N, C-alpha and C positions, 0 to 999 in steps of 0.2 A: 504494500500500500504506500502511495506517495505521501510524504510528510507535507502537511498543509502549508508549511512555511514556503514551499517551493511552487505552490499553485500558480503564483504570478508568472513563473517562467513558462507556463504552458498555455497562456492566453493567446488566442489568434491575433495576428497583427497585420494591418493593411499596409501594403507598399504600392502606392499608385493603384492600378487596376487589378492587382493580384493580392492574395491573402496568404500569409505564412501561418502554418498551423501552430507554431509556438515561437518563442524568442531565441531559440538556439540557432545561431547564424554562423555557418562555416565560411569564414572569409576566404578570399582567394589565397592559395598557397601552392608553391612549386612542389615537384615530386621527382624530378630527374628523368621523367618519362617523356612527357610532352608529345610532340608529333611523331617521335620515334617509336613509342610504346603506347599507342592510343587505347588498345583493349585493356592493358594493365591499369592505365589511369582511369578508364571508365569503370572498371570493376571496383577499384579503390573508392571512387565517389559513390558507387552504388551501395557499398557496404555501409557508408555513412547514412544513406537514406534508410536502410534497414535499421540502423542504430537510433533513428528518431530525430535527426536534425530537421529543423523547419526550413532552412535555407542552405543550399549547398552551391558553392561557386567553383568554377574551373580555376586554373592558375592564369597568369598573364597570357593573353592570346594576341599574338601579333596580327593586327588587322589589315596591314598593307605591306607589300613587299619593299617599299621604300624605307622601311624602318624595322630592322631585325637585329637581334643581339647574339648572333653566332659568336662564340662556340656554345653559348648556353642554349639548352633545349627546352623550349616552352611549347605552347600550342600555336597553331597558325590558322588564320582565316583569310587567306590571300585571294582565293577564288572559289568557285562553286565546288571544285574537286575536294575541298576541305570539309564540306558540309557533312558527308556521311559519317566520318569518324566522330565529329562533334555531336551529331544526332544520336549516335550510339551512346555517348556519354550522357547527354541530357535525358535520354530514356531511362538509363540506370539511375540517375539522380532522382527522377520523379516516380520511380517504381513503388515507393512506399509513402508517397504523399508530400515529399519535399518540393519546394520551389527550386527550379534549376536556373542558375545564374552563370553568365559568361562575362569574364573581365576582358574588355577590349583595350588594347594598349598600343599607343604610338609612341615609341621611345625617344624620338627626336634627338636631343643632344646626348642620349645614352645609347643610341643605336649606331654602331660602326658600319653595319651593312657589309660585313666581310664575305658573306655568301652571295648576296645579290649584286654586289659591286655598284649599287646605286649611291649617288651622292647624298649623305645625310642632310636632313632639313630640320631647322630649329628656329625658334623665335628670333634669335640673334646669332651671328656668325661667331662661333667659339669652338675651341677644341672639344672633341668627344670626351665625355666623362664616363669611363668604364673602370671596372676592377683591374683591368690589365693595361691601362694607360695607352690604348691604341693610338698610334701617331696619325690620327685622322681628324679633320675638322669638318664642322657642319656649315652649310650655306644658310643664310638667313632666308626665311620664307618671304616671298613677295606676295602681293595681293592675290594674284592668280593661284599661287601655291596654296594660300589659305582657303580659297574657294574650292580648290581640288581636295584639300584635306577634309573640309566639311563634307564634301560629296563622298569621300572614301568612308567616313564614319557612318554616313547614311547607308551606304552599300553594305557595310559590315553589320549594321543593325538589321537590315532586311535578311541577310544570310543567317544571322543569329536566330531570327524568328523562324525561318525555314528549318533550322536545325532543332527547333523545339524548345528553345530556352524561354523562361518566363521573365528573367531579369537581365539587365545589362549594367555592368559596373564600368564606369569610365575611370581609367587609372590616372590619378594625379597626385600620387604620394611617393614617398621614399626617394624622391629625386629622379624617378624612373619614367614618369608620364608627362606627355606634352602639356597637359592642363596645368601641372605644377610649373612647368617651364615658362608658360605664359604668365602665371600669377606671381612668380618670384622676380624681383628686380635683379637678382644675381644672374639670371639666365635670360631675362627680357630687358634688353636695353634699347628698345625701339622708341622712336619719337613720333610714330603715327598714332592712329586711333586704337591700336592694340598695345600700346606701351605708355609708360608714365604713371598716370593716376591708377588707383585700384579699380575704379570703374572701367577704365580702358583695358587694364590687364585681365579683367573678368570677361571682357567681350567675347573672346573665343569660346570659353566654356558656355556662355549663354547661347551663342549662335548654334553650337553643335547640339546642345540639348534641345533647343527649340526645333532644329531640323529633324532630329531623331524622334521627337515627340510627334511631329506631324507625320512621320513615316510609320512608326510602330507604337506610339505612345498609348493608344487605346487598348492594346493587348499586352504590352510589356511594361514592367516597372523599370524606371531609369534611375540609377544610383550614381553618385559621384564620390570617389575616394580622394580625399585631400589630406595633406600632411598637417598635423597639429602645430608644428613649429619646426622650421628648417634648422634652427640652432646654429646658424653660421654668421651671426652678427647683424649689423644694420642693414645689409643688402638683402638678407634672407626674408622669406615669407614667415613672419613671426606669428606667435599665438594670438597676439592682439589683432594683427591684420587678418588672420583666419576668421576671427569672430566678426570683424567688420565685413568681410566677404560674405559670410553666411547670413548675417543680418541684412545686408544689401540685396542678397539673392535668396531670401528666405524660402521661397516656394519653387526654386529652380529645379532641383531633382526631386524624385519621389522619396529619397532617403539619403541622408548624409552618412558617409562611411569615413570615420576619422581614425587616422593612424599617425604615429610619431614620425618625425622628419626623415631621418635616414633609416634604412633597413636595420642597420646596426643598433640604432636607438630603439626602433619599434620592436624588434625581435631579439633583443639582448638576452644572453643566457641567464639562468637563475643565479649564477655566480655574481652578477652585477645588477640584475633587475628583479625586483619583487613582483608578486602577483598584483595586478591592478596598478602598475607603476605609472600609467598615463592618466590616472583619475584626475589629478589637479589640472592637467591641460584640457580635459574634456568638460569638467564641471561647469555648468552654466550655459553651455552651448545649446543645449536642448531648448532653452528659453528663447533663443534667437530665431527659431523657425517653428512652423507648424508641422514640419515633416519629421518622421522618426529618425532616430540617431542610433548607429551601431558603433561601438568602440571595442578595442582589443586590450590585452594586458595579460596574456597567458593565464586566463581564468581556469582554475582547477577546482575551486571550492564552490559548491552550490550556494552556500551561505553568502559568499562574496558576490556571486552573480545576482542573487535575489536582492541584496543590499543595493547594488548598482541600479536596479530598476526601481525599487521602492524610493530611493533617494531622489529620483528624477534625473539621474545622471545619464542613463542609457535607456533605450527602448529595446534594443537587441543586444545579446551577449555574443560578441564576435570572438571566434576561436579558430586558430589554425593548428598550432602545435598540440593543444589538448585534444583536438578532434583526431589527430593522428595517433596519439598515445592510446586513446580509447574512443573509437568510432561509435561505441554504444553508450557514451556518457549520458545523453539525454534520456535514453530508455532506462538506464540504471537509476537515474534520479526519479523518473516517473514511477518505477516499480519499487522504490524504497530500498534500493541496494547500493547505497552510497559507498559502503565499505568494499564493494566489488569494482569500483572505478580504478582503472590504471592511470594514476596521475602522471601527467607530463612532468619530467624532472628538469626541463629547460636546459638540456645539454647541447641542443642544436645539432645533433648528429643528423637529423632529418634534412637540415639545410645543406649539409655537405653533399647530398645527392645532386642538388642543383649546381652547387659550386664546382663539382668535379664532373658534371655532365654524365652522371651515372644513376642507376636506380637507387632511390632513397631508402634509408633504413630508419628504424626507430628503436631506441634502447628498450623502451617499455613494451612495445608492440612488434614482435618479430614478424608478424604477418603483413605489415604495411608494405604495399606494392607487390605482395606475393599472392594476392587474392585470385588473380587470373593466371599468373605465371605458374603457380604451383597448386592452386585450388585451396589455399589455406584460408580459413575463416577465423576471425579473431575470437569468436565465442564458442566455436564448435570444433571438436577434434574428430579425426577419422576413427572408425571402429577399431577395437582391440584386435591384434593379430593372434597367431597361433600359440604363442607362449603366454605365460601367466604372471611372471614376476621379473623385477629389475632391481639391481643394486646400483645406486648412484654414489660414487665415492667423491666427496667434496661438495661443499654447499655454497660456492660462489655463484655468480650470476648464471653461469652455464648449468651448474648442478641444480640450482633452485628451479630454473625454468624447465629443465628436463624432468625433474620430479613432479612439478605441477602439471605439465602437459601430459606426462605418462599416466598420472592418476586420473586425469580427465578422460583418457582413453579406456580406463578400466583396469590397468595393471596394478598389481600389488607392488608397492615401492618401498624399499629401505634406503634411507638417506644417511650416509655415514660421514660425520664431520670430525676431523682430527682435533679441533679445539672445542670451545664451549659456547661459540656464537655462530649463528648462521649469517651468511652474506659474503664471506671471503673478502676479496679486494674492496667490494662496495662498502662493507662494514668499516673498513679502515679509511678508505678515501673520503667518505662522507664526513669525517671529522676534521678534514683539512679546510683552510679558509675558503668560504664561499660555496662549498660543495655539499652542504647539509641536505639539499633536496635530492641528491643522488641516493640517499638512503631509502627512498621510496621504491627503488628497484628491488631491494630485499624485503621491505615492509609488505608490499603487495603480495609477493609470493609466499612469505611466511604466513600471512593471514589465510591465503587460499589453501595452503597445505594444512593449516590447523583445522580446517573444516572437512578434511578428508579422512574417512575411516580406513582407507586402503594405503595410508602412508605412515611409516614409522620412522622417527628420527633418532639417531644415536650419536651422542656427543662423546668426546674423548676417545674417538675411535680411529686411531692411526693404524690403518690396515696394511698388512704385507700381502704379497702374492699368495703366500701359504694360507693366510687367513681367508682370503677370498675363495680360494679353491675348496676350502673346507665348508663354506657356508651353504653351497648348493643352489645358488641363484642361477637362473637360466641366462640372463643378460646382465652384462656389466658395463656401466658407463663411468669412465675415469675422467673426472672433472677436477683435478687437483691443482689447477691454477698455474701461476708462473712466479718466478722470483727475479727481481731486478739484479742485473749483473754488476759486480764490483770492479771488474777488470777493464771496463771502458769499451768493450766490444760493442759496436753499433754501426754507424755509417762511416765516420772518419777512420776508425780502427776496426779492421776485420779480424785481427788477432789481438790478444791481450796487450794493453798499453804498458809501457814501462812505468812502474809505480814503486817508489822507495817505501820500504816497510815502516819507516819512521813517521810517515805522514798519515794522520788519521783520515781514513776514507769512509764515507757513509753512503748508503744507498737510500732510495725512497722507502724501502722496507724498514731500514733502521730508524728513519725519522718517524714513520708511522707507528713503530713499536716503542717510541719514547726515547730513543737514543739521540742525543743532540750534540752538534759541534758548538764551539764557542769562539769568540774573537772574530777574526777576519776569515770569512768562508768564501771559497770559490765554488759556485754551482756551475758544473759543466753540463750543458744541455745539448745532447746529441739525439734526443728523442723527438723534440720539436712539437709535441702536443702540449697539454696543459700542465703536466707535472713539474717541469722545471720552474715555470713562473709561479706556481702555487707554493712550492717549497721555498723559493726566494722570498716571497711575501711572508710566509710563516716565520722564517729565520730572522727577518728584520724586526718583526713584532716581538720576537723573543730577545732582542738586544744584540744580534750579530751585525757586523758590517759585512755586506754581501757584494761580491762581484759575480755577475752572471756572464759566462762566456759561451757563445754558441757559434758554430760554423756557418749558420744561416745568416741571411741579410735581415731577418726579422726575429724578434723574441717570440717563442712559441709559434713558430712559422705556420704549422698546419691549422692553427686556430683562425687564420684568415678565412677558412672554410666554415667556421662556426660563428663568424661575425663578432669575434671578441679580441682579435689580435691587437688592435689599436688601443683598446681599453686596458688590456694587460700591460702593454708597454707604458702607457701613461701612468697607471697606478704604480708600477715598479719605479719609474723615474721619480715620481712625486715622493715615494718612500725613501729615496736616496740610494737605490740599488745602482751600482756602476755597471752599465750594460755595455758589453763588448761584443760587437757583431762581426761576422766574417772572419772569425778566428777560431781555431781548434785548440785542443790541448795536446801538445806533442808528447809530453811526459810529465809525471808527477814526481817532484823531488822532495827532500826533507825541508819543510818550511816554505815551499814555493811550488808553482807550476810553470812549465815552459809552454807558452802559447805560440802557435804559428799562424801566419796569415794564409787563408785558403787560396789566395791568388798568387802571392809572391813567395810564400814559405818563410818569410822573415820572422825571426823569433823575438819574443818579448817575455820577460820574467814578471810574474805576479807573486809577491810574497803573500802567504796566507797561513792560517793555523789549522785549516781542515778543508777537505774537498767533499762536496756532495756530487756523486756520479749519477747523472740521469742519462743513462745510455740505453741499452736494450734489455729485454727480459728473456729468461730462459724457461721453457716449459718444464714443469715438474712431472716428468714422464717415467720416472724410475719404476714405479709400481706397474705401469702399463707394459714397459719393456720386460720386466720380470715375468709378467703373465704371458707375454708373447713367447718368451723363451721356453715356456712350459705348455705350449699349445697342444702337445701330445696328451696332456693330462686333462684337457678341457672336457672331453666326452665323459670320462669317468666321473668328473665332478659335476656333471649335468649342465655344463656351460655351453650355450649355443652361440653367443656372440660377446666380443669384448671390443669396446670402442673408446678411443681417446677423443675428448671434445673440449672446446673452449680454449682458454689460454694455455692449458697444458699441451694442447695440440699445436697451436700457433697463436702466440700472444697478439692481442689487438685491442681496440676500444671495447668498452663494456657492451655496446650494441652487437658487436661480433660474437661475444660470448653468449648473450641471451638468444641470438639467432641460432648459434650452434646447438644449444640445449634444446631449443624448440625443434630444430630440424631432426635431431636424433630421435626425439619423441615421435615425430610424425612418421619417420621412415622405418622405425623398428618393426620387424616382421614383414616388411614390404617385399615385393617381388624384385628380383635382380634385373635392373634395366640395362645391364651391360654398358656399352659405350654411348648409349643414347643421352641426350641432354636431360638434365634433371629439372628443367623448367621449359615453359612455352615461350616462344618469341614470335614477333611479327617481322616479315621481310617485305621490303619495298617492292611493289609490282613494277616489272619492266614496262617502260613506255613503248607504245607501238612505233615501229619505224616509220 
């Protein structure tokens, strides 16, 4: 039964000529699939419809070939040939009563057009602004270009209607959309009727929406996504000017979609952004218009969602990442199953799919983007196979997810943990600065396992191969995690580094176990994800002087893909960390390290009292190897299969571990597919000669 406190979230809401069945609004979000994997993306959106969302949007959809963002893979609506794949998506979105929305994007000064080779068009002639600093400039739109662009938007709206969509979102946020480019004085330096005053800078948005309303407005709702604050100084589209713009055009769209200025600000990870972090920027805007308002803020708590509506701050609860972590979030709130929600941890691993042009992942939801490719459903497991029981050795993210999913299939599961706490690396890492939300990975799974009668958990159970052979389990999953290397082997050093025994050397495992260096500490980061930066921050707060040395040109380089690299660098610099880029550590001496330039190999000495080695990790696979060496004894012990999974098999981010655990559980007792692909894919049709 639904808690009455949340009834307000299930009220139907009007958006122009269409009605949403509730206030749960999946705002546009990328997925790494786009035009390359349309069926995978469609199935993913369809699962959200089944999960109870009232509004579901596509990701950014390039609406004309003169503005595209290759190499990034989004959707495309360039011509009628694009309609069928989008129609398949809209049908999936509407299958369970959701409104289907498409986000139309003209990237302007953010579209380098590397694929089409068209000259980019923007309000003013300026260099293209992209993640990769492409050496391309945009030409300023002339009056005929603007008339053409208005017509292209109308054509895209008509195609969207033919594709079966109920809503159109015009993209003018995050610095990516042409509407923001016209509204901001930073990108609009025109002196004609489209530049200068706010009224003039608003003209393009008014004209396009009026054009589209005439074309499709009686059947489709038109929404406008604008940035709440560009946060770039006096030239930027500020929060005050956003409010003036909305009040000046209070009835322009059928809904105002509000998002923070840059994507990094809007979708910042939980390490730097709390739930509802944009509330102050949104508060009061609803009073400036008679149209409904949707806002975002990584909403994971139904109480916070209800508060945002009751307080008059928002009409719709906008979610991207939380809808990925749990597509069934609305249904679980409706059914009174709050404790079953897989809460988004704000790690932003989902965003890395877009940034790396690959299929996205989710740490909490291993089925994300595998709904069509592998037939995985986030709430339903496949039927149990021929065997009856499984021993899972290790309770980190891989082991916990394997045990949870196996129990859902109906297997009897024994979970053996060498220590006294479930969670493995997650239980340790969530105690580091800013990573507390990551504990939800273990919390969700611990709760689910506690509800199962077919799962037994055993603590203080450091098992040997002999122990496992004696137990009589049919299937064994070895999920014993990984250990950070002390010898420096990673990318710079593929064999152990020269280290003087007189120098205290610490690994991340040491730090998380409570062992601490003191004085001046060198953190050598050859891992390039979050760990080096997090440990530098921790050590500074505990009184150490810290020098962070990395062979990369960026601190925590890979976090460029999680939208936090700049924030990490800024925080460390403000804390007084001496950041040394483009240098490795050649060797560790007594009381110093010798650093070498990655380009010239010139050496430099850094005196220090200790070194924290953030290099690579080594899988803890000794038990697995011992079992493999006794494969001849498996049949007599009743063992049918032994599998090494997660970090023990190949260390990676936490999302890789939960995926590995889930995959093991799905595929247990499955048929041997030989050399066939373990997933479906779509292949581009050859054009007729």
